PyMOL CGO cylinders between C-alpha atoms (Angstrom):
from pymol import cmd
from pymol.cgo import CYLINDER

trace = [
    CYLINDER, -8.30, -29.88, -21.15, -7.30, -27.46, -18.41, 0.3, 1, 1, 1, 1, 1, 1,
    CYLINDER, -7.30, -27.46, -18.41, -7.73, -23.76, -19.10, 0.3, 1, 1, 1, 1, 1, 1,
    CYLINDER, -7.73, -23.76, -19.10, -4.99, -21.59, -17.63, 0.3, 1, 1, 1, 1, 1, 1,
    CYLINDER, -4.99, -21.59, -17.63, -5.82, -17.98, -17.07, 0.3, 1, 1, 1, 1, 1, 1,
    CYLINDER, -5.82, -17.98, -17.07, -3.39, -15.38, -18.36, 0.3, 1, 1, 1, 1, 1, 1,
    CYLINDER, -3.39, -15.38, -18.36, -1.23, -13.70, -15.75, 0.3, 1, 1, 1, 1, 1, 1,
    CYLINDER, -1.23, -13.70, -15.75, -0.90, -9.98, -15.06, 0.3, 1, 1, 1, 1, 1, 1,
    CYLINDER, -0.90, -9.98, -15.06, 1.42, -8.29, -12.58, 0.3, 1, 1, 1, 1, 1, 1,
    CYLINDER, 1.42, -8.29, -12.58, 0.48, -5.52, -10.14, 0.3, 1, 1, 1, 1, 1, 1,
    CYLINDER, 0.48, -5.52, -10.14, 2.24, -3.04, -7.94, 0.3, 1, 1, 1, 1, 1, 1,
    CYLINDER, 2.24, -3.04, -7.94, 1.46, 0.13, -5.99, 0.3, 1, 1, 1, 1, 1, 1,
    CYLINDER, 1.46, 0.13, -5.99, 2.73, 3.40, -7.45, 0.3, 1, 1, 1, 1, 1, 1,
    CYLINDER, 2.73, 3.40, -7.45, 2.26, 7.06, -6.49, 0.3, 1, 1, 1, 1, 1, 1,
    CYLINDER, 2.26, 7.06, -6.49, -0.81, 8.58, -8.10, 0.3, 1, 1, 1, 1, 1, 1,
    CYLINDER, -0.81, 8.58, -8.10, -0.57, 10.69, -11.24, 0.3, 1, 1, 1, 1, 1, 1,
    CYLINDER, -0.57, 10.69, -11.24, -4.04, 12.22, -10.80, 0.3, 1, 1, 1, 1, 1, 1,
    CYLINDER, -4.04, 12.22, -10.80, -3.64, 15.92, -11.60, 0.3, 1, 1, 1, 1, 1, 1,
    CYLINDER, -3.64, 15.92, -11.60, -6.46, 17.07, -9.27, 0.3, 1, 1, 1, 1, 1, 1,
    CYLINDER, -6.46, 17.07, -9.27, -4.99, 15.16, -6.34, 0.3, 1, 1, 1, 1, 1, 1,
    CYLINDER, -4.99, 15.16, -6.34, -1.52, 16.55, -7.01, 0.3, 1, 1, 1, 1, 1, 1,
    CYLINDER, -1.52, 16.55, -7.01, -2.87, 20.10, -7.23, 0.3, 1, 1, 1, 1, 1, 1,
    CYLINDER, -2.87, 20.10, -7.23, -5.18, 20.14, -4.20, 0.3, 1, 1, 1, 1, 1, 1,
    CYLINDER, -5.18, 20.14, -4.20, -3.78, 17.70, -1.64, 0.3, 1, 1, 1, 1, 1, 1,
    CYLINDER, -3.78, 17.70, -1.64, -0.95, 18.48, 0.74, 0.3, 1, 1, 1, 1, 1, 1,
    CYLINDER, -0.95, 18.48, 0.74, 2.29, 16.47, 0.59, 0.3, 1, 1, 1, 1, 1, 1,
    CYLINDER, 2.29, 16.47, 0.59, 1.54, 14.28, 3.61, 0.3, 1, 1, 1, 1, 1, 1,
    CYLINDER, 1.54, 14.28, 3.61, -1.87, 13.21, 2.27, 0.3, 1, 1, 1, 1, 1, 1,
    CYLINDER, -1.87, 13.21, 2.27, -0.57, 12.82, -1.28, 0.3, 1, 1, 1, 1, 1, 1,
    CYLINDER, -0.57, 12.82, -1.28, 2.11, 10.39, -0.07, 0.3, 1, 1, 1, 1, 1, 1,
    CYLINDER, 2.11, 10.39, -0.07, -0.65, 7.97, 1.03, 0.3, 1, 1, 1, 1, 1, 1,
    CYLINDER, -0.65, 7.97, 1.03, -2.45, 8.08, -2.34, 0.3, 1, 1, 1, 1, 1, 1,
    CYLINDER, -2.45, 8.08, -2.34, -1.20, 5.00, -4.16, 0.3, 1, 1, 1, 1, 1, 1,
    CYLINDER, -1.20, 5.00, -4.16, -2.67, 3.65, -7.40, 0.3, 1, 1, 1, 1, 1, 1,
    CYLINDER, -2.67, 3.65, -7.40, -2.55, -0.01, -8.36, 0.3, 1, 1, 1, 1, 1, 1,
    CYLINDER, -2.55, -0.01, -8.36, -0.91, -0.38, -11.75, 0.3, 1, 1, 1, 1, 1, 1,
    CYLINDER, -0.91, -0.38, -11.75, -1.34, -3.58, -13.77, 0.3, 1, 1, 1, 1, 1, 1,
    CYLINDER, -1.34, -3.58, -13.77, 1.34, -4.74, -16.23, 0.3, 1, 1, 1, 1, 1, 1,
    CYLINDER, 1.34, -4.74, -16.23, 1.50, -7.54, -18.78, 0.3, 1, 1, 1, 1, 1, 1,
    CYLINDER, 1.50, -7.54, -18.78, 5.06, -8.52, -17.89, 0.3, 1, 1, 1, 1, 1, 1,
    CYLINDER, 5.06, -8.52, -17.89, 7.07, -9.07, -14.73, 0.3, 1, 1, 1, 1, 1, 1,
    CYLINDER, 7.07, -9.07, -14.73, 9.56, -6.29, -15.56, 0.3, 1, 1, 1, 1, 1, 1,
    CYLINDER, 9.56, -6.29, -15.56, 6.78, -3.63, -15.51, 0.3, 1, 1, 1, 1, 1, 1,
    CYLINDER, 6.78, -3.63, -15.51, 7.36, -2.45, -19.04, 0.3, 1, 1, 1, 1, 1, 1,
    CYLINDER, 7.36, -2.45, -19.04, 4.03, -3.14, -20.75, 0.3, 1, 1, 1, 1, 1, 1,
    CYLINDER, 4.03, -3.14, -20.75, 1.29, -1.11, -19.03, 0.3, 1, 1, 1, 1, 1, 1,
    CYLINDER, 1.29, -1.11, -19.03, -2.17, -2.67, -19.05, 0.3, 1, 1, 1, 1, 1, 1,
    CYLINDER, -2.17, -2.67, -19.05, -4.50, -0.94, -16.55, 0.3, 1, 1, 1, 1, 1, 1,
    CYLINDER, -4.50, -0.94, -16.55, -4.64, 1.54, -13.69, 0.3, 1, 1, 1, 1, 1, 1,
    CYLINDER, -4.64, 1.54, -13.69, -6.85, 1.48, -10.60, 0.3, 1, 1, 1, 1, 1, 1,
    CYLINDER, -6.85, 1.48, -10.60, -6.87, 4.99, -9.05, 0.3, 1, 1, 1, 1, 1, 1,
    CYLINDER, -6.87, 4.99, -9.05, -6.57, 5.42, -5.28, 0.3, 1, 1, 1, 1, 1, 1,
    CYLINDER, -6.57, 5.42, -5.28, -10.13, 6.76, -4.96, 0.3, 1, 1, 1, 1, 1, 1,
    CYLINDER, -10.13, 6.76, -4.96, -11.83, 3.74, -6.58, 0.3, 1, 1, 1, 1, 1, 1,
    CYLINDER, -11.83, 3.74, -6.58, -12.23, 0.14, -5.52, 0.3, 1, 1, 1, 1, 1, 1,
    CYLINDER, -12.23, 0.14, -5.52, -9.02, -1.69, -6.39, 0.3, 1, 1, 1, 1, 1, 1,
    CYLINDER, -9.02, -1.69, -6.39, -7.38, -5.06, -5.78, 0.3, 1, 1, 1, 1, 1, 1,
    CYLINDER, -7.38, -5.06, -5.78, -5.16, -5.51, -2.76, 0.3, 1, 1, 1, 1, 1, 1,
    CYLINDER, -5.16, -5.51, -2.76, -2.59, -8.12, -1.79, 0.3, 1, 1, 1, 1, 1, 1,
    CYLINDER, -2.59, -8.12, -1.79, -5.31, -10.57, -0.69, 0.3, 1, 1, 1, 1, 1, 1,
    CYLINDER, -5.31, -10.57, -0.69, -6.60, -10.85, -4.26, 0.3, 1, 1, 1, 1, 1, 1,
    CYLINDER, -6.60, -10.85, -4.26, -5.32, -13.65, -6.46, 0.3, 1, 1, 1, 1, 1, 1,
    CYLINDER, -5.32, -13.65, -6.46, -7.48, -12.76, -9.46, 0.3, 1, 1, 1, 1, 1, 1,
    CYLINDER, -7.48, -12.76, -9.46, -8.61, -9.52, -11.09, 0.3, 1, 1, 1, 1, 1, 1,
    CYLINDER, -8.61, -9.52, -11.09, -11.24, -8.82, -13.74, 0.3, 1, 1, 1, 1, 1, 1,
    CYLINDER, -11.24, -8.82, -13.74, -10.32, -6.26, -16.39, 0.3, 1, 1, 1, 1, 1, 1,
    CYLINDER, -10.32, -6.26, -16.39, -12.54, -5.60, -19.42, 0.3, 1, 1, 1, 1, 1, 1,
    CYLINDER, -12.54, -5.60, -19.42, -14.71, -8.62, -18.58, 0.3, 1, 1, 1, 1, 1, 1,
    CYLINDER, -14.71, -8.62, -18.58, -11.75, -11.04, -18.59, 0.3, 1, 1, 1, 1, 1, 1,
    CYLINDER, -11.75, -11.04, -18.59, -10.40, -12.77, -15.51, 0.3, 1, 1, 1, 1, 1, 1,
    CYLINDER, -10.40, -12.77, -15.51, -6.63, -12.75, -14.97, 0.3, 1, 1, 1, 1, 1, 1,
    CYLINDER, -6.63, -12.75, -14.97, -4.40, -14.40, -12.41, 0.3, 1, 1, 1, 1, 1, 1,
    CYLINDER, -4.40, -14.40, -12.41, -2.83, -11.62, -10.36, 0.3, 1, 1, 1, 1, 1, 1,
    CYLINDER, -2.83, -11.62, -10.36, 0.80, -11.66, -9.18, 0.3, 1, 1, 1, 1, 1, 1,
    CYLINDER, 0.80, -11.66, -9.18, 2.03, -8.85, -6.92, 0.3, 1, 1, 1, 1, 1, 1,
    CYLINDER, 2.03, -8.85, -6.92, 5.49, -7.38, -7.48, 0.3, 1, 1, 1, 1, 1, 1,
]
cmd.load_cgo(trace, "trace")
């Protein structure tokens, strides 16, 4: 029996961190991108958010661990 890991979908989005929006200038704020994880390919069912100031997956990653579960990661 082969176990297939569930798939989640990721993409970069502008941050919605209120402190960053309030205190950073526009040029710096434009570089602050969060990684948003979704359950579906159409980006409708939000699952997790990795803020720009924390360690987050990048395009080299094929897997991500969220809440102690390993998921296959597909970038949009």
